[in-house]
N, CA, C, O and the ligand as a Tripos MOL2 file, in Angstrom:
@<TRIPOS>MOLECULE
protein
  297   295    75     0     0
PROTEIN
NO_CHARGES

@<TRIPOS>ATOM
      1 N           0.8560   -1.1980    0.0000 N.3       1 MET1
      2 CA          0.0000    0.0000    0.0000 C.3       1 MET1
      3 C           0.8900    1.2460    0.0000 C.2       1 MET1
      4 O           1.7500    1.3920    0.8690 O.2       1 MET1
      5 N           0.6960    2.1080   -0.9320 N.am      2 SER2
      6 CA          1.4970    3.3260   -0.9510 C.3       2 SER2
      7 C           0.7340    4.4280   -0.2320 C.2       2 SER2
      8 O          -0.4920    4.3900   -0.1280 O.2       2 SER2
      9 N           1.4670    5.3930    0.2520 N.am      3 SER3
     10 CA          0.8320    6.4330    1.0310 C.3       3 SER3
     11 C           1.6550    7.6980    0.9520 C.2       3 SER3
     12 O           2.8800    7.6550    0.8370 O.2       3 SER3
     13 N           0.9710    8.8240    1.0140 N.am      4 THR4
     14 CA          1.6850   10.0920    1.0320 C.3       4 THR4
     15 C           2.2660   10.3730    2.4050 C.2       4 THR4
     16 O           3.0050   11.3410    2.5870 O.2       4 THR4
     17 N           1.9350    9.5320    3.3680 N.am      5 CYS5
     18 CA          2.4440    9.7270    4.7250 C.3       5 CYS5
     19 C           3.8920    9.2690    4.8580 C.2       5 CYS5
     20 O           4.5730    9.6030    5.8270 O.2       5 CYS5
     21 N           4.3500    8.5090    3.8810 N.am      6 PHE6
     22 CA          5.6720    7.9220    3.9890 C.3       6 PHE6
     23 C           6.4990    8.2100    2.7390 C.2       6 PHE6
     24 O           5.9710    8.3610    1.6370 O.2       6 PHE6
     25 N           7.7800    8.2800    2.9430 N.am      7 ILE7
     26 CA          8.7000    8.3040    1.8170 C.3       7 ILE7
     27 C           9.3560    6.9310    1.7510 C.2       7 ILE7
     28 O          10.0700    6.5190    2.6640 O.2       7 ILE7
     29 N           9.1000    6.2470    0.6670 N.am      8 THR8
     30 CA          9.6880    4.9180    0.5050 C.3       8 THR8
     31 C          11.0230    5.0460   -0.1970 C.2       8 THR8
     32 O          11.1360    5.7050   -1.2300 O.2       8 THR8
     33 N          12.0140    4.4200    0.3610 N.am      9 GLN9
     34 CA         13.3250    4.4820   -0.2480 C.3       9 GLN9
     35 C          14.1070    3.2230    0.0690 C.2       9 GLN9
     36 O          13.6730    2.3780    0.8520 O.2       9 GLN9
     37 N          15.2580    3.1190   -0.5520 N.am     10 GLU10
     38 CA         16.1190    1.9840   -0.2920 C.3      10 GLU10
     39 C          17.0960    2.3670    0.8070 C.2      10 GLU10
     40 O          17.6530    3.4640    0.7980 O.2      10 GLU10
     41 N          17.3010    1.4650    1.7470 N.am     11 ALA11
     42 CA         18.2390    1.7380    2.8350 C.3      11 ALA11
     43 C          19.6560    1.8000    2.2740 C.2      11 ALA11
     44 O          20.1140    0.8860    1.5870 O.2      11 ALA11
     45 N          20.3190    2.8710    2.5750 N.am     12 THR12
     46 CA         21.7090    3.0130    2.1510 C.3      12 THR12
     47 C          22.6050    2.9110    3.3790 C.2      12 THR12
     48 O          22.1430    3.0830    4.5070 O.2      12 THR12
     49 N          23.8640    2.6360    3.1600 N.am     13 SER13
     50 CA         24.7880    2.5560    4.2960 C.3      13 SER13
     51 C          24.8670    3.8990    5.0060 C.2      13 SER13
     52 O          25.1270    3.9540    6.2080 O.2      13 SER13
     53 N          24.6480    4.9610    4.2810 N.am     14 GLU14
     54 CA         24.6220    6.3040    4.8670 C.3      14 GLU14
     55 C          23.5160    6.4340    5.9120 C.2      14 GLU14
     56 O          23.7440    6.9240    7.0190 O.2      14 GLU14
     57 N          22.3290    5.9940    5.5480 N.am     15 ILE15
     58 CA         21.2050    6.0360    6.4970 C.3      15 ILE15
     59 C          21.4910    5.1310    7.6800 C.2      15 ILE15
     60 O          21.2690    5.5120    8.8290 O.2      15 ILE15
     61 N          21.9820    3.9360    7.4000 N.am     16 LEU16
     62 CA         22.2240    2.9650    8.4730 C.3      16 LEU16
     63 C          23.2520    3.4950    9.4580 C.2      16 LEU16
     64 O          23.1340    3.2680   10.6620 O.2      16 LEU16
     65 N          24.2420    4.1870    8.9630 N.am     17 LEU17
     66 CA         25.2960    4.7140    9.8280 C.3      17 LEU17
     67 C          24.8520    5.9720   10.5600 C.2      17 LEU17
     68 O          25.1240    6.1360   11.7500 O.2      17 LEU17
     69 N          24.1710    6.8540    9.8470 N.am     18 ARG18
     70 CA         23.9020    8.1760   10.4100 C.3      18 ARG18
     71 C          22.5560    8.2850   11.1020 C.2      18 ARG18
     72 O          22.4000    9.1020   12.0100 O.2      18 ARG18
     73 N          21.5970    7.4990   10.7060 N.am     19 VAL19
     74 CA         20.2550    7.6610   11.2640 C.3      19 VAL19
     75 C          19.8870    6.4750   12.1480 C.2      19 VAL19
     76 O          19.8100    6.5980   13.3700 O.2      19 VAL19
     77 N          19.6650    5.3420   11.5250 N.am     20 THR20
     78 CA         19.2790    4.1660   12.3060 C.3      20 THR20
     79 C          19.5470    2.9180   11.4980 C.2      20 THR20
     80 O          19.5600    2.9570   10.2670 O.2      20 THR20
     81 N          19.7590    1.8220   12.1800 N.am     21 ASN21
     82 CA         19.8660    0.5500   11.4630 C.3      21 ASN21
     83 C          18.8210   -0.4420   11.9600 C.2      21 ASN21
     84 O          18.9280   -1.6440   11.7150 O.2      21 ASN21
     85 N          17.8190    0.0660   12.6520 N.am     22 VAL22
     86 CA         16.6910   -0.7720   13.0460 C.3      22 VAL22
     87 C          15.3850   -0.0480   12.7420 C.2      22 VAL22
     88 O          15.3370    1.1790   12.6530 O.2      22 VAL22
     89 N          14.3380   -0.8320   12.5860 N.am     23 CYS23
     90 CA         13.0070   -0.2650   12.4170 C.3      23 CYS23
     91 C          12.5900    0.4000   13.7250 C.2      23 CYS23
     92 O          12.8000   -0.1690   14.7960 O.2      23 CYS23
     93 N          12.0020    1.5980   13.6560 N.am     24 ALA24
     94 CA         11.6330    2.3370   14.8590 C.3      24 ALA24
     95 C          10.4650    1.6930   15.5970 C.2      24 ALA24
     96 O          10.2040    2.0280   16.7520 O.2      24 ALA24
     97 N           9.7740    0.7900   14.9550 N.am     25 GLU25
     98 CA          8.5760    0.1990   15.5540 C.3      25 GLU25
     99 C           8.8530   -1.1970   16.1090 C.2      25 GLU25
    100 O           8.5320   -1.4740   17.2650 O.2      25 GLU25
    101 N           9.4280   -2.0540   15.3230 N.am     26 CYS26
    102 CA          9.6300   -3.4460   15.7750 C.3      26 CYS26
    103 C          11.1010   -3.7400   16.0710 C.2      26 CYS26
    104 O          11.4360   -4.8250   16.5460 O.2      26 CYS26
    105 N          11.9620   -2.7890   15.7950 N.am     27 TYR27
    106 CA         13.3960   -2.9200   16.0820 C.3      27 TYR27
    107 C          14.0790   -4.0600   15.3340 C.2      27 TYR27
    108 O          15.1220   -4.5560   15.7590 O.2      27 TYR27
    109 N          13.4850   -4.4670   14.2230 N.am     28 CYS28
    110 CA         14.1730   -5.4780   13.4250 C.3      28 CYS28
    111 C          15.3100   -4.7820   12.6670 C.2      28 CYS28
    112 O          15.2530   -3.5810   12.4040 O.2      28 CYS28
    113 N          16.3240   -5.5470   12.3280 N.am     29 ASP29
    114 CA         17.4870   -4.9940   11.6470 C.3      29 ASP29
    115 C          17.1320   -4.5360   10.2380 C.2      29 ASP29
    116 O          16.3830   -5.1980    9.5190 O.2      29 ASP29
    117 N          17.6790   -3.4080    9.8690 N.am     30 ILE30
    118 CA         17.5680   -2.9260    8.4950 C.3      30 ILE30
    119 C          18.9330   -3.1040    7.8460 C.2      30 ILE30
    120 O          19.9600   -2.7440    8.4220 O.2      30 ILE30
    121 N          18.9300   -3.6550    6.6610 N.am     31 HIS31
    122 CA         20.1800   -3.8810    5.9440 C.3      31 HIS31
    123 C          20.2110   -3.0190    4.6950 C.2      31 HIS31
    124 O          19.1700   -2.6720    4.1370 O.2      31 HIS31
    125 N          21.4050   -2.6810    4.2690 N.am     32 ALA32
    126 CA         21.5460   -1.8950    3.0510 C.3      32 ALA32
    127 C          20.8370   -2.6020    1.9050 C.2      32 ALA32
    128 O          21.0080   -3.8050    1.7060 O.2      32 ALA32
    129 N          20.0490   -1.8580    1.1620 N.am     33 GLY33
    130 CA         19.3180   -2.4360    0.0460 C.3      33 GLY33
    131 C          17.8790   -2.7770    0.3930 C.2      33 GLY33
    132 O          17.0620   -2.9880   -0.5040 O.2      33 GLY33
    133 N          17.5540   -2.8340    1.6890 N.am     34 ASP34
    134 CA         16.1740   -3.0810    2.0930 C.3      34 ASP34
    135 C          15.2920   -1.8990    1.7140 C.2      34 ASP34
    136 O          15.7560   -0.7640    1.6060 O.2      34 ASP34
    137 N          14.0240   -2.1860    1.5150 N.am     35 THR35
    138 CA         13.0630   -1.1140    1.3180 C.3      35 THR35
    139 C          12.6270   -0.5960    2.6800 C.2      35 THR35
    140 O          12.1600   -1.3610    3.5240 O.2      35 THR35
    141 N          12.7790    0.6930    2.8900 N.am     36 ILE36
    142 CA         12.3650    1.2820    4.1590 C.3      36 ILE36
    143 C          11.4460    2.4600    3.8870 C.2      36 ILE36
    144 O          11.3820    2.9620    2.7640 O.2      36 ILE36
    145 N          10.7540    2.8880    4.8920 N.am     37 HIS37
    146 CA          9.7540    3.9410    4.7400 C.3      37 HIS37
    147 C           9.9850    4.9900    5.8100 C.2      37 HIS37
    148 O          10.0170    4.6880    7.0020 O.2      37 HIS37
    149 N          10.1450    6.2210    5.3680 N.am     38 TYR38
    150 CA         10.3260    7.3110    6.3160 C.3      38 TYR38
    151 C           8.9650    7.8580    6.7000 C.2      38 TYR38
    152 O           8.2020    8.3350    5.8600 O.2      38 TYR38
    153 N           8.6810    7.7770    7.9900 N.am     39 ASP39
    154 CA          7.4040    8.2210    8.5210 C.3      39 ASP39
    155 C           7.4640    9.7270    8.7440 C.2      39 ASP39
    156 O           8.1400   10.2060    9.6550 O.2      39 ASP39
    157 N           6.7530   10.4620    7.9050 N.am     40 MET40
    158 CA          6.8400   11.9250    7.9730 C.3      40 MET40
    159 C           6.0720   12.5020    9.1560 C.2      40 MET40
    160 O           6.2610   13.6680    9.5020 O.2      40 MET40
    161 N           5.2160   11.7090    9.7750 N.am     41 GLN41
    162 CA          4.5080   12.1760   10.9600 C.3      41 GLN41
    163 C           5.3980   12.0760   12.1940 C.2      41 GLN41
    164 O           5.3650   12.9440   13.0670 O.2      41 GLN41
    165 N           6.1710   11.0390   12.2570 N.am     42 SER42
    166 CA          6.9560   10.7710   13.4720 C.3      42 SER42
    167 C           8.4520   10.8930   13.2560 C.2      42 SER42
    168 O           9.2350   10.7140   14.1890 O.2      42 SER42
    169 N           8.8530   11.1990   12.0260 N.am     43 TYR43
    170 CA         10.2670   11.3780   11.7120 C.3      43 TYR43
    171 C          11.1060   10.1670   12.1080 C.2      43 TYR43
    172 O          12.0570   10.2760   12.8820 O.2      43 TYR43
    173 N          10.7470    9.0550   11.5800 N.am     44 ARG44
    174 CA         11.4690    7.8220   11.8960 C.3      44 ARG44
    175 C          11.3530    6.8820   10.7220 C.2      44 ARG44
    176 O          10.4970    7.0440    9.8510 O.2      44 ARG44
    177 N          12.2280    5.8960   10.7130 N.am     45 TYR45
    178 CA         12.2100    4.9140    9.6490 C.3      45 TYR45
    179 C          11.5160    3.6430   10.0840 C.2      45 TYR45
    180 O          11.7060    3.1610   11.2010 O.2      45 TYR45
    181 N          10.7040    3.1050    9.1790 N.am     46 LEU46
    182 CA          9.9810    1.8730    9.4610 C.3      46 LEU46
    183 C          10.2930    0.8340    8.3930 C.2      46 LEU46
    184 O          10.5830    1.1680    7.2440 O.2      46 LEU46
    185 N          10.2280   -0.4360    8.7960 N.am     47 CYS47
    186 CA         10.3680   -1.5190    7.8230 C.3      47 CYS47
    187 C           9.0570   -1.6470    7.0420 C.2      47 CYS47
    188 O           8.0430   -1.0340    7.3760 O.2      47 CYS47
    189 N           9.1180   -2.4650    5.9960 N.am     48 ASP48
    190 CA          7.9520   -2.7180    5.1550 C.3      48 ASP48
    191 C           6.7210   -3.1170    5.9540 C.2      48 ASP48
    192 O           5.6260   -2.5850    5.7710 O.2      48 ASP48
    193 N           6.9430   -4.0710    6.8440 N.am     49 CYS49
    194 CA          5.8550   -4.6720    7.6180 C.3      49 CYS49
    195 C           5.1520   -3.6220    8.4820 C.2      49 CYS49
    196 O           3.9240   -3.5370    8.4880 O.2      49 CYS49
    197 N           5.9290   -2.8350    9.2020 N.am     50 CYS50
    198 CA          5.3390   -1.8430   10.0970 C.3      50 CYS50
    199 C           4.6880   -0.7070    9.3200 C.2      50 CYS50
    200 O           3.6710   -0.1620    9.7460 O.2      50 CYS50
    201 N           5.2650   -0.3570    8.1970 N.am     51 GLN51
    202 CA          4.6820    0.7030    7.3870 C.3      51 GLN51
    203 C           3.2960    0.2890    6.9090 C.2      51 GLN51
    204 O           2.3610    1.0880    6.9280 O.2      51 GLN51
    205 N           3.1710   -0.9550    6.4830 N.am     52 GLU52
    206 CA          1.8780   -1.4480    6.0110 C.3      52 GLU52
    207 C           0.8410   -1.4060    7.1220 C.2      52 GLU52
    208 O          -0.3030   -1.0040    6.9110 O.2      52 GLU52
    209 N           1.2620   -1.8300    8.3120 N.am     53 LYS53
    210 CA          0.3390   -1.8480    9.4450 C.3      53 LYS53
    211 C          -0.0900   -0.4370    9.8180 C.2      53 LYS53
    212 O          -1.2700   -0.1630   10.0390 O.2      53 LYS53
    213 N           0.8980    0.4540    9.8840 N.am     54 LEU54
    214 CA          0.6140    1.8290   10.2560 C.3      54 LEU54
    215 C          -0.2630    2.5030    9.2040 C.2      54 LEU54
    216 O          -1.1890    3.2500    9.5180 O.2      54 LEU54
    217 N           0.0520    2.2190    7.9780 N.am     55 CYS55
    218 CA         -0.6780    2.7960    6.8610 C.3      55 CYS55
    219 C          -2.1550    2.4070    6.9300 C.2      55 CYS55
    220 O          -3.0380    3.2160    6.6470 O.2      55 CYS55
    221 N          -2.4020    1.1600    7.3090 N.am     56 ALA56
    222 CA         -3.7710    0.6630    7.4020 C.3      56 ALA56
    223 C          -4.5400    1.3540    8.5150 C.2      56 ALA56
    224 O          -5.7700    1.3860    8.5010 O.2      56 ALA56
    225 N          -3.8080    1.9100    9.4850 N.am     57 GLN57
    226 CA         -4.4640    2.5810   10.6150 C.3      57 GLN57
    227 C          -4.6510    4.0760   10.3680 C.2      57 GLN57
    228 O          -5.2340    4.7800   11.1930 O.2      57 GLN57
    229 N          -4.1600    4.5490    9.2430 N.am     58 MET58
    230 CA         -4.1930    5.9970    9.0140 C.3      58 MET58
    231 C          -5.3620    6.4060    8.1300 C.2      58 MET58
    232 O          -5.8170    5.6480    7.2730 O.2      58 MET58
    233 N          -5.8210    7.5950    8.3580 N.am     59 ASN59
    234 CA         -6.8250    8.1530    7.4780 C.3      59 ASN59
    235 C          -6.1220    8.9790    6.4010 C.2      59 ASN59
    236 O          -4.8940    8.9620    6.3070 O.2      59 ASN59
    237 N          -6.8830    9.6890    5.6040 N.am     60 GLU60
    238 CA         -6.2770   10.3930    4.4760 C.3      60 GLU60
    239 C          -5.3970   11.5580    4.9000 C.2      60 GLU60
    240 O          -4.5600   12.0180    4.1230 O.2      60 GLU60
    241 N          -5.5750   12.0300    6.1050 N.am     61 GLU61
    242 CA         -4.7170   13.1090    6.6040 C.3      61 GLU61
    243 C          -3.4900   12.5600    7.3080 C.2      61 GLU61
    244 O          -2.7600   13.3020    7.9670 O.2      61 GLU61
    245 N          -3.2630   11.2640    7.1710 N.am     62 CYS62
    246 CA         -2.1050   10.6060    7.7710 C.3      62 CYS62
    247 C          -2.1830   10.5640    9.2840 C.2      62 CYS62
    248 O          -1.1690   10.3780    9.9570 O.2      62 CYS62
    249 N          -3.3710   10.7350    9.8170 N.am     63 GLU63
    250 CA         -3.5080   10.6250   11.2550 C.3      63 GLU63
    251 C          -3.8170    9.1810   11.6080 C.2      63 GLU63
    252 O          -4.5700    8.5020   10.9110 O.2      63 GLU63
    253 N          -3.2300    8.7290   12.6880 N.am     64 ILE64
    254 CA         -3.4480    7.3400   13.0880 C.3      64 ILE64
    255 C          -4.8020    7.2070   13.7670 C.2      64 ILE64
    256 O          -5.0870    7.8750   14.7610 O.2      64 ILE64
    257 N          -5.6200    6.3410   13.2160 N.am     65 VAL65
    258 CA         -6.9320    6.0810   13.7680 C.3      65 VAL65
    259 C          -6.8480    4.8160   14.5960 C.2      65 VAL65
    260 O          -6.5980    3.7290   14.0740 O.2      65 VAL65
    261 N          -7.0580    4.9700   15.8850 N.am     66 GLU66
    262 CA         -6.8990    3.8190   16.7840 C.3      66 GLU66
    263 C          -8.1940    3.0380   16.8620 C.2      66 GLU66
    264 O          -9.0600    3.3360   17.6850 O.2      66 GLU66
    265 N          -8.3250    2.0380   16.0080 N.am     67 GLU67
    266 CA         -9.5320    1.2270   16.0420 C.3      67 GLU67
    267 C          -9.3150   -0.0250   16.8800 C.2      67 GLU67
    268 O         -10.2380   -0.5440   17.5080 O.2      67 GLU67
    269 N          -8.0950   -0.4880   16.8750 N.am     68 GLU68
    270 CA         -7.7630   -1.6540   17.6790 C.3      68 GLU68
    271 C          -6.3620   -1.4390   18.2260 C.2      68 GLU68
    272 O          -5.5750   -0.6970   17.6380 O.2      68 GLU68
    273 N          -6.0450   -2.0700   19.3310 N.am     69 PRO69
    274 CA         -4.7100   -1.8620   19.8920 C.3      69 PRO69
    275 C          -3.6450   -2.2530   18.8830 C.2      69 PRO69
    276 O          -3.7300   -3.3240   18.2810 O.2      69 PRO69
    277 N          -2.6550   -1.4130   18.6910 N.am     70 PRO70
    278 CA         -1.6090   -1.7650   17.7420 C.3      70 PRO70
    279 C          -0.8510   -3.0020   18.2160 C.2      70 PRO70
    280 O          -0.5530   -3.1540   19.4000 O.2      70 PRO70
    281 N          -0.5570   -3.8540   17.2900 N.am     71 SER71
    282 CA          0.1310   -5.0860   17.6340 C.3      71 SER71
    283 C           1.6310   -4.9060   17.4700 C.2      71 SER71
    284 O           2.0920   -4.2270   16.5520 O.2      71 SER71
    285 N           2.3660   -5.5090   18.3500 N.am     72 LEU72
    286 CA          3.8150   -5.4430   18.2450 C.3      72 LEU72
    287 C           4.3480   -6.5560   17.3490 C.2      72 LEU72
    288 O           5.5290   -6.5790   17.0020 O.2      72 LEU72
    289 N           3.4810   -7.4560   16.9890 N.am     73 PHE73
    290 CA          3.9140   -8.5770   16.1510 C.3      73 PHE73
    291 C           4.2000   -8.0890   14.7350 C.2      73 PHE73
    292 O           3.3750   -7.4070   14.1270 O.2      73 PHE73
    293 N           5.3430   -8.4310   14.2290 N.am     74 CYS74
    294 CA          5.7160   -7.9400   12.9000 C.3      74 CYS74
    295 C           5.8950   -9.1240   11.9700 C.2      74 CYS74
    296 O           6.2110   -8.9440   10.7940 O.2      74 CYS74
    297 ZN          9.2380   -2.9080   11.6770 Zn       75 ZN75
@<TRIPOS>BOND
     1     1     2 1
     2     2     3 1
     3     3     4 2
     4     3     5 am
     5     5     6 1
     6     6     7 1
     7     7     8 2
     8     7     9 am
     9     9    10 1
    10    10    11 1
    11    11    12 2
    12    11    13 am
    13    13    14 1
    14    14    15 1
    15    15    16 2
    16    15    17 am
    17    17    18 1
    18    18    19 1
    19    19    20 2
    20    19    21 am
    21    21    22 1
    22    22    23 1
    23    23    24 2
    24    23    25 am
    25    25    26 1
    26    26    27 1
    27    27    28 2
    28    27    29 am
    29    29    30 1
    30    30    31 1
    31    31    32 2
    32    31    33 am
    33    33    34 1
    34    34    35 1
    35    35    36 2
    36    35    37 am
    37    37    38 1
    38    38    39 1
    39    39    40 2
    40    39    41 am
    41    41    42 1
    42    42    43 1
    43    43    44 2
    44    43    45 am
    45    45    46 1
    46    46    47 1
    47    47    48 2
    48    47    49 am
    49    49    50 1
    50    50    51 1
    51    51    52 2
    52    51    53 am
    53    53    54 1
    54    54    55 1
    55    55    56 2
    56    55    57 am
    57    57    58 1
    58    58    59 1
    59    59    60 2
    60    59    61 am
    61    61    62 1
    62    62    63 1
    63    63    64 2
    64    63    65 am
    65    65    66 1
    66    66    67 1
    67    67    68 2
    68    67    69 am
    69    69    70 1
    70    70    71 1
    71    71    72 2
    72    71    73 am
    73    73    74 1
    74    74    75 1
    75    75    76 2
    76    75    77 am
    77    77    78 1
    78    78    79 1
    79    79    80 2
    80    79    81 am
    81    81    82 1
    82    82    83 1
    83    83    84 2
    84    83    85 am
    85    85    86 1
    86    86    87 1
    87    87    88 2
    88    87    89 am
    89    89    90 1
    90    90    91 1
    91    91    92 2
    92    91    93 am
    93    93    94 1
    94    94    95 1
    95    95    96 2
    96    95    97 am
    97    97    98 1
    98    98    99 1
    99    99   100 2
   100    99   101 am
   101   101   102 1
   102   102   103 1
   103   103   104 2
   104   103   105 am
   105   105   106 1
   106   106   107 1
   107   107   108 2
   108   107   109 am
   109   109   110 1
   110   110   111 1
   111   111   112 2
   112   111   113 am
   113   113   114 1
   114   114   115 1
   115   115   116 2
   116   115   117 am
   117   117   118 1
   118   118   119 1
   119   119   120 2
   120   119   121 am
   121   121   122 1
   122   122   123 1
   123   123   124 2
   124   123   125 am
   125   125   126 1
   126   126   127 1
   127   127   128 2
   128   127   129 am
   129   129   130 1
   130   130   131 1
   131   131   132 2
   132   131   133 am
   133   133   134 1
   134   134   135 1
   135   135   136 2
   136   135   137 am
   137   137   138 1
   138   138   139 1
   139   139   140 2
   140   139   141 am
   141   141   142 1
   142   142   143 1
   143   143   144 2
   144   143   145 am
   145   145   146 1
   146   146   147 1
   147   147   148 2
   148   147   149 am
   149   149   150 1
   150   150   151 1
   151   151   152 2
   152   151   153 am
   153   153   154 1
   154   154   155 1
   155   155   156 2
   156   155   157 am
   157   157   158 1
   158   158   159 1
   159   159   160 2
   160   159   161 am
   161   161   162 1
   162   162   163 1
   163   163   164 2
   164   163   165 am
   165   165   166 1
   166   166   167 1
   167   167   168 2
   168   167   169 am
   169   169   170 1
   170   170   171 1
   171   171   172 2
   172   171   173 am
   173   173   174 1
   174   174   175 1
   175   175   176 2
   176   175   177 am
   177   177   178 1
   178   178   179 1
   179   179   180 2
   180   179   181 am
   181   181   182 1
   182   182   183 1
   183   183   184 2
   184   183   185 am
   185   185   186 1
   186   186   187 1
   187   187   188 2
   188   187   189 am
   189   189   190 1
   190   190   191 1
   191   191   192 2
   192   191   193 am
   193   193   194 1
   194   194   195 1
   195   195   196 2
   196   195   197 am
   197   197   198 1
   198   198   199 1
   199   199   200 2
   200   199   201 am
   201   201   202 1
   202   202   203 1
   203   203   204 2
   204   203   205 am
   205   205   206 1
   206   206   207 1
   207   207   208 2
   208   207   209 am
   209   209   210 1
   210   210   211 1
   211   211   212 2
   212   211   213 am
   213   213   214 1
   214   214   215 1
   215   215   216 2
   216   215   217 am
   217   217   218 1
   218   218   219 1
   219   219   220 2
   220   219   221 am
   221   221   222 1
   222   222   223 1
   223   223   224 2
   224   223   225 am
   225   225   226 1
   226   226   227 1
   227   227   228 2
   228   227   229 am
   229   229   230 1
   230   230   231 1
   231   231   232 2
   232   231   233 am
   233   233   234 1
   234   234   235 1
   235   235   236 2
   236   235   237 am
   237   237   238 1
   238   238   239 1
   239   239   240 2
   240   239   241 am
   241   241   242 1
   242   242   243 1
   243   243   244 2
   244   243   245 am
   245   245   246 1
   246   246   247 1
   247   247   248 2
   248   247   249 am
   249   249   250 1
   250   250   251 1
   251   251   252 2
   252   251   253 am
   253   253   254 1
   254   254   255 1
   255   255   256 2
   256   255   257 am
   257   257   258 1
   258   258   259 1
   259   259   260 2
   260   259   261 am
   261   261   262 1
   262   262   263 1
   263   263   264 2
   264   263   265 am
   265   265   266 1
   266   266   267 1
   267   267   268 2
   268   267   269 am
   269   269   270 1
   270   270   271 1
   271   271   272 2
   272   271   273 am
   273   273   274 1
   274   274   275 1
   275   275   276 2
   276   275   277 am
   277   277   278 1
   278   278   279 1
   279   279   280 2
   280   279   281 am
   281   281   282 1
   282   282   283 1
   283   283   284 2
   284   283   285 am
   285   285   286 1
   286   286   287 1
   287   287   288 2
   288   287   289 am
   289   289   290 1
   290   290   291 1
   291   291   292 2
   292   291   293 am
   293   293   294 1
   294   294   295 1
   295   295   296 2
@<TRIPOS>SUBSTRUCTURE
     1 MET1         2 RESIDUE 1 A MET
     2 SER2         6 RESIDUE 1 A SER
     3 SER3        10 RESIDUE 1 A SER
     4 THR4        14 RESIDUE 1 A THR
     5 CYS5        18 RESIDUE 1 A CYS
     6 PHE6        22 RESIDUE 1 A PHE
     7 ILE7        26 RESIDUE 1 A ILE
     8 THR8        30 RESIDUE 1 A THR
     9 GLN9        34 RESIDUE 1 A GLN
    10 GLU10       38 RESIDUE 1 A GLU
    11 ALA11       42 RESIDUE 1 A ALA
    12 THR12       46 RESIDUE 1 A THR
    13 SER13       50 RESIDUE 1 A SER
    14 GLU14       54 RESIDUE 1 A GLU
    15 ILE15       58 RESIDUE 1 A ILE
    16 LEU16       62 RESIDUE 1 A LEU
    17 LEU17       66 RESIDUE 1 A LEU
    18 ARG18       70 RESIDUE 1 A ARG
    19 VAL19       74 RESIDUE 1 A VAL
    20 THR20       78 RESIDUE 1 A THR
    21 ASN21       82 RESIDUE 1 A ASN
    22 VAL22       86 RESIDUE 1 A VAL
    23 CYS23       90 RESIDUE 1 A CYS
    24 ALA24       94 RESIDUE 1 A ALA
    25 GLU25       98 RESIDUE 1 A GLU
    26 CYS26      102 RESIDUE 1 A CYS
    27 TYR27      106 RESIDUE 1 A TYR
    28 CYS28      110 RESIDUE 1 A CYS
    29 ASP29      114 RESIDUE 1 A ASP
    30 ILE30      118 RESIDUE 1 A ILE
    31 HIS31      122 RESIDUE 1 A HIS
    32 ALA32      126 RESIDUE 1 A ALA
    33 GLY33      130 RESIDUE 1 A GLY
    34 ASP34      134 RESIDUE 1 A ASP
    35 THR35      138 RESIDUE 1 A THR
    36 ILE36      142 RESIDUE 1 A ILE
    37 HIS37      146 RESIDUE 1 A HIS
    38 TYR38      150 RESIDUE 1 A TYR
    39 ASP39      154 RESIDUE 1 A ASP
    40 MET40      158 RESIDUE 1 A MET
    41 GLN41      162 RESIDUE 1 A GLN
    42 SER42      166 RESIDUE 1 A SER
    43 TYR43      170 RESIDUE 1 A TYR
    44 ARG44      174 RESIDUE 1 A ARG
    45 TYR45      178 RESIDUE 1 A TYR
    46 LEU46      182 RESIDUE 1 A LEU
    47 CYS47      186 RESIDUE 1 A CYS
    48 ASP48      190 RESIDUE 1 A ASP
    49 CYS49      194 RESIDUE 1 A CYS
    50 CYS50      198 RESIDUE 1 A CYS
    51 GLN51      202 RESIDUE 1 A GLN
    52 GLU52      206 RESIDUE 1 A GLU
    53 LYS53      210 RESIDUE 1 A LYS
    54 LEU54      214 RESIDUE 1 A LEU
    55 CYS55      218 RESIDUE 1 A CYS
    56 ALA56      222 RESIDUE 1 A ALA
    57 GLN57      226 RESIDUE 1 A GLN
    58 MET58      230 RESIDUE 1 A MET
    59 ASN59      234 RESIDUE 1 A ASN
    60 GLU60      238 RESIDUE 1 A GLU
    61 GLU61      242 RESIDUE 1 A GLU
    62 CYS62      246 RESIDUE 1 A CYS
    63 GLU63      250 RESIDUE 1 A GLU
    64 ILE64      254 RESIDUE 1 A ILE
    65 VAL65      258 RESIDUE 1 A VAL
    66 GLU66      262 RESIDUE 1 A GLU
    67 GLU67      266 RESIDUE 1 A GLU
    68 GLU68      270 RESIDUE 1 A GLU
    69 PRO69      274 RESIDUE 1 A PRO
    70 PRO70      278 RESIDUE 1 A PRO
    71 SER71      282 RESIDUE 1 A SER
    72 LEU72      286 RESIDUE 1 A LEU
    73 PHE73      290 RESIDUE 1 A PHE
    74 CYS74      294 RESIDUE 1 A CYS
    75 ZN75       297 GROUP 0 **** ****
């Protein structure tokens, strides 16, 4: 699912070194070449899995709609 709430990009060694090398939500490792998503609401990087989950919880204004407790399972 694509969304204007996120910037999808490929993880570069620059990002991994300077910003983060784990997903901000599930803390799984991000490796160079992985697809990652920059969350423009929270200024953090998310893995594919978490971005999809978060995206499903958002409305068109990119606000998170809490319909069910967010799951930590990724
Ligand atoms: Zn994640």
